[in-house]
C-alpha positions as CSV (number, residue, x, y, z in Angstrom):
1,X,8.5,-16.1,-10.2
2,X,9.2,-14.0,-13.0
3,X,6.9,-11.2,-14.6
4,X,7.6,-10.2,-17.6
5,X,6.1,-7.7,-20.4
6,X,6.3,-9.2,-23.8
7,X,6.1,-7.8,-27.3
8,X,5.0,-10.7,-29.7
9,X,5.2,-10.0,-33.8
10,X,4.4,-12.1,-37.0
11,X,1.5,-13.2,-38.7
12,X,-1.6,-15.3,-36.9
13,X,-1.6,-13.6,-33.7
14,X,-5.1,-12.5,-34.0
15,X,-5.9,-16.2,-33.6
16,X,-5.4,-16.6,-29.6
17,X,-4.8,-19.9,-29.4
18,X,-1.5,-19.2,-31.6
19,X,-0.2,-16.4,-29.0
20,X,-0.3,-19.1,-26.5
21,X,1.4,-22.0,-29.0
22,X,4.1,-19.1,-29.5
23,X,4.7,-18.1,-25.8
24,X,5.6,-21.7,-25.3
25,X,9.1,-20.8,-27.2
26,X,10.0,-18.8,-24.1
27,X,10.1,-22.0,-21.9
28,X,12.2,-24.6,-24.3
29,X,12.1,-27.5,-21.8
30,X,10.3,-30.1,-24.0
31,X,9.4,-32.0,-21.1
32,X,7.9,-28.9,-18.9
33,X,4.4,-28.6,-17.8
34,X,2.6,-25.1,-18.6
35,X,4.2,-22.8,-15.6
36,X,2.8,-19.8,-16.7
37,X,0.1,-17.4,-17.4
38,X,-0.3,-14.4,-19.2
39,X,-2.6,-11.2,-19.9
40,X,-3.1,-9.3,-23.5
41,X,-2.2,-5.8,-22.8
42,X,-2.6,-4.3,-26.6
43,X,-2.7,-5.7,-29.8
44,X,-2.5,-4.2,-33.3
45,X,-2.0,-6.2,-36.8
46,X,1.0,-8.3,-36.5
47,X,2.1,-7.4,-32.9
48,X,0.9,-8.2,-29.3
49,X,1.6,-6.6,-26.2
50,X,1.0,-8.8,-22.8
51,X,2.6,-9.4,-19.5
52,X,3.6,-12.7,-18.8
53,X,3.8,-14.2,-15.3
54,X,5.9,-17.6,-14.8
55,X,7.7,-19.8,-12.7
56,X,10.9,-20.5,-14.7
57,X,12.7,-16.9,-15.9
58,X,11.6,-16.9,-19.8
59,X,14.4,-17.1,-22.4
60,X,14.8,-14.8,-25.9
61,X,12.8,-16.4,-28.8
62,X,12.6,-15.4,-32.6
63,X,9.5,-13.4,-32.7
64,X,9.4,-12.7,-29.0
65,X,10.8,-9.8,-27.3
66,X,11.3,-9.6,-24.2
67,X,11.1,-5.6,-22.7
68,X,10.9,-6.0,-19.5
69,X,11.5,-8.7,-16.7
70,X,11.5,-9.0,-12.7
71,X,11.9,-11.8,-10.5
72,X,9.1,-11.4,-7.4
73,X,8.0,-13.1,-4.5
74,X,4.8,-12.1,-3.3
75,X,4.8,-12.8,0.7
76,X,0.5,-11.7,1.2
77,X,0.1,-11.9,5.2
78,X,-3.6,-12.6,6.8
79,X,-5.7,-9.5,6.8
80,X,-4.0,-7.4,4.2
81,X,-5.8,-5.5,2.1
82,X,-4.7,-5.8,-1.7
83,X,-5.7,-4.2,-4.9
84,X,-6.3,-6.6,-7.9
85,X,-7.1,-7.3,-11.4
86,X,-7.9,-9.8,-13.2
87,X,-8.9,-10.9,-17.0
88,X,-10.9,-14.4,-16.7
89,X,-13.8,-16.3,-18.5
90,X,-16.3,-16.5,-16.1
91,X,-18.4,-19.6,-16.8
92,X,-21.0,-22.3,-15.4
93,X,-20.6,-26.1,-16.7
94,X,-24.4,-27.5,-17.6
95,X,-24.9,-31.1,-17.9
96,X,-27.1,-33.0,-20.3
97,X,-30.6,-33.0,-18.6
98,X,-31.4,-36.4,-20.3
99,X,-27.9,-38.0,-19.0
100,X,-26.5,-38.4,-23.0
101,X,-22.8,-40.1,-22.6
102,X,-20.2,-38.9,-24.7
103,X,-17.5,-40.5,-26.3
104,X,-15.6,-41.1,-22.9
105,X,-18.5,-42.6,-21.0
106,X,-19.2,-39.2,-19.2
107,X,-22.5,-37.1,-19.3
108,X,-22.3,-34.4,-22.0
109,X,-21.8,-31.2,-20.5
110,X,-20.8,-27.8,-21.8
111,X,-19.7,-24.3,-20.7
112,X,-21.9,-21.6,-20.7
113,X,-20.8,-18.1,-19.8
114,X,-22.3,-16.2,-17.3
115,X,-23.5,-12.9,-18.7
116,X,-24.8,-11.1,-15.7
117,X,-22.9,-8.9,-13.4
118,X,-24.0,-10.8,-10.2
119,X,-23.8,-14.4,-11.5
120,X,-20.2,-12.8,-12.1
121,X,-19.5,-11.4,-8.9
122,X,-20.4,-14.9,-7.0
123,X,-18.2,-16.7,-9.6
124,X,-15.5,-14.3,-8.3
125,X,-16.3,-14.8,-4.8
126,X,-16.5,-19.0,-5.3
127,X,-13.2,-18.7,-6.7
128,X,-12.2,-16.6,-3.7
129,X,-13.7,-19.0,-1.0
130,X,-11.8,-19.2,1.8
131,X,-8.6,-17.3,0.5
132,X,-9.5,-13.7,0.4
133,X,-12.8,-11.7,1.3
134,X,-13.7,-9.8,-1.9
135,X,-14.7,-6.3,-0.6
136,X,-15.0,-4.2,-4.1
137,X,-15.5,-5.2,-7.9
138,X,-16.0,-3.7,-11.0
139,X,-16.6,-5.7,-13.8
140,X,-16.1,-4.5,-17.8
141,X,-16.3,-6.6,-20.5
142,X,-13.7,-7.1,-22.7
143,X,-13.6,-7.8,-26.5
144,X,-14.1,-11.4,-27.4
145,X,-10.9,-13.5,-28.1
146,X,-11.7,-16.0,-31.2
147,X,-9.7,-18.6,-32.1
148,X,-9.2,-21.8,-34.4
149,X,-7.7,-25.3,-32.9
150,X,-7.7,-28.3,-34.9
151,X,-9.4,-26.6,-37.3
152,X,-12.5,-25.5,-35.2
153,X,-13.3,-22.0,-34.5
154,X,-14.0,-21.2,-31.1
155,X,-14.9,-17.9,-28.9
156,X,-13.8,-16.8,-25.8
157,X,-15.4,-13.5,-24.0
158,X,-13.7,-12.3,-21.4
159,X,-14.1,-9.7,-18.4
160,X,-11.9,-7.8,-16.8
161,X,-12.0,-7.6,-12.8
162,X,-10.7,-4.8,-10.4
163,X,-11.2,-4.0,-7.3
164,X,-10.2,-4.5,-3.5
165,X,-9.9,-8.0,-1.5
166,X,-8.9,-8.9,2.1
167,X,-6.4,-11.8,2.4
168,X,-7.9,-14.7,4.6
169,X,-5.4,-17.0,3.8
170,X,-1.8,-16.2,2.5
171,X,-0.3,-19.6,1.1
172,X,-3.7,-20.6,-0.5
173,X,-3.6,-17.1,-2.2
174,X,-0.2,-17.4,-3.6
175,X,0.1,-21.3,-4.7
176,X,-3.5,-21.8,-5.4
177,X,-4.5,-18.4,-7.5
178,X,-1.6,-16.7,-8.3
179,X,0.7,-19.5,-9.3
180,X,-2.1,-21.6,-11.0
181,X,-4.8,-18.6,-12.2
182,X,-8.0,-18.5,-11.3
183,X,-11.0,-20.3,-13.8
184,X,-10.8,-21.6,-17.2
185,X,-9.2,-20.2,-20.7
186,X,-6.0,-19.9,-19.2
187,X,-4.3,-20.9,-22.4
188,X,-6.0,-17.8,-24.4
189,X,-4.8,-14.9,-21.7
190,X,-7.5,-15.4,-19.0
191,X,-6.5,-16.6,-15.4
192,X,-3.8,-14.0,-14.4
193,X,-4.6,-12.1,-11.2
194,X,-2.2,-8.9,-10.5
195,X,-1.9,-7.7,-6.8
196,X,-1.1,-4.7,-5.2
197,X,-0.5,-3.5,-1.8
198,X,-3.4,-0.6,-0.8
């Protein structure tokens, strides 16, 4: 895997979906699946700094500057204590109580943000279940992310989770959580978990 620090410049960067679209330019393979996660570090008018984790090495692209890049291969071990940092969008899915169907013939549902800290902690514990034991966590509300996709406006409410965990299943920690990310809204800068030895 690669961990890179990226600077994006240009118009339309207030739209979180546009940031995701622009990051694809670092991976020009037209048949490639999204194998990257990112986390916004700072924003100002016309500029966005972010961390990018990818399975492939990012390539230079117009309007995207690779400030730093390093290859890394995490090798956690069972029982190891690790500090973590995760920006995520904790939600629950609510299904239509009257069983109404959508266009695909499925029961209508919608995602609802979890706003209470105890619900957010329980959400993270479910995501880590069988992979790592959550020992400590602090949760901080981040600024909302606004986007437009197909002319429809949307909003994501991310939270920063920081704390301490103990590894239970090293393989699944890397393959299921680090590489694939945690929770929804990965296209909007959520889901990337950063780990650090204690």
